[in-house]
C-alpha positions in Angstrom: 94.0 99.7 90.2 92.1 99.0 86.9 93.8 97.5 84.5 90.8 97.6 82.1 92.2 96.3 78.7 95.0 93.8 77.5 97.4 96.4 76.4 97.4 97.8 80.1 97.7 94.8 81.9 100.2 93.6 79.4 102.3 97.2 80.2 101.8 96.6 84.0 103.2 93.1 84.2 106.3 94.2 81.8 106.9 97.3 84.1 106.5 94.9 87.0 108.9 92.6 85.7 111.7 95.1 84.9 111.1 94.1 80.8 111.0 96.5 78.1 109.8 95.7 74.6 112.8 94.6 73.0 113.3 92.2 75.6 109.7 90.8 75.6 109.8 90.6 71.9 112.9 88.6 71.8 111.7 86.6 74.2 108.7 85.5 72.6 109.4 85.6 69.4 108.1 88.7 68.0 109.0 92.1 66.6 109.3 95.2 68.9 106.8 96.6 66.6 104.4 93.9 67.4 104.7 94.7 70.8 104.6 98.7 70.4 101.2 98.2 68.4 99.8 96.5 71.3 100.6 98.4 74.0 99.5 101.5 72.0 95.9 99.8 71.0 96.9 99.4 67.6 96.6 95.7 67.7 94.1 93.9 70.1 96.0 90.8 71.0 98.4 88.2 70.8 98.1 84.4 68.9 97.6 81.9 71.2 101.3 80.9 71.4 102.7 84.4 71.8 99.9 85.0 74.8 101.7 81.8 76.9 105.2 82.7 76.0 104.4 86.3 77.1 102.8 85.1 80.4 105.6 82.4 81.4 107.9 85.4 80.8 106.1 87.8 83.0 105.7 85.8 85.6 101.5 86.3 85.2 98.5 84.3 84.8 97.6 83.9 81.2 93.9 84.6 82.4 95.2 87.2 84.2 96.5 88.5 81.1 94.1 88.1 78.7 90.7 88.8 80.8 92.1 90.7 83.8 90.6 87.4 86.5 92.5 87.7 89.5 95.2 86.4 90.6 98.3 88.2 88.6 100.2 85.7 90.0 100.1 82.0 91.6 102.4 81.6 94.0 105.6 78.5 92.9 106.3 76.4 95.1 110.0 74.9 94.9 110.1 71.8 94.0 112.0 70.7 97.1 109.4 72.3 99.1 106.5 70.7 97.0 108.1 67.4 97.6 107.9 67.8 101.6 104.5 69.2 101.7 103.2 66.1 99.6 105.1 63.7 102.1 103.5 66.0 105.0 100.1 65.3 103.2 100.9 61.6 103.2 101.0 61.9 107.2 98.1 60.9 109.7 96.9 64.2 111.1 98.5 63.8 114.7 101.9 63.5 112.7 101.1 66.5 110.8 100.8 68.0 114.1 104.0 67.4 115.9 105.9 68.1 112.5 103.7 71.5 112.1 104.7 72.4 115.9 108.5 71.6 115.4 108.7 73.9 112.2 107.2 76.4 114.1 109.9 75.9 117.1 112.4 75.9 114.0 111.4 79.1 113.0 111.2 80.7 116.1 114.4 79.9 117.2 116.2 80.8 113.6 113.5 83.6 112.6 111.7 85.2 115.6 110.3 88.1 113.1 108.9 85.5 111.0 107.5 82.8 113.4 103.3 82.3 113.5 
């Protein structure tokens, strides 16, 4: 899908997030009218601080929202998972292989359809 304009990308992100104009306006600190003007092309963009708030609220990358630069979203790794990954990365390669094997075995035992 080609989302050529800022207004197109904003509308798409709002729909994907299940957010309406009043919700977005309240979340980023602007009027509903301001959001409406952007979505209908009467205004071309937002102040930088509103752009950042919008992208955070809609869980999209600011670069995607502003310029259409893919990907739309970056996957967010939960803090506990990130800590485990950081610890895993400090292990020597042979220990990493052992840990990966154990995790795959556990995953296939508990979630057979999701094991790789």
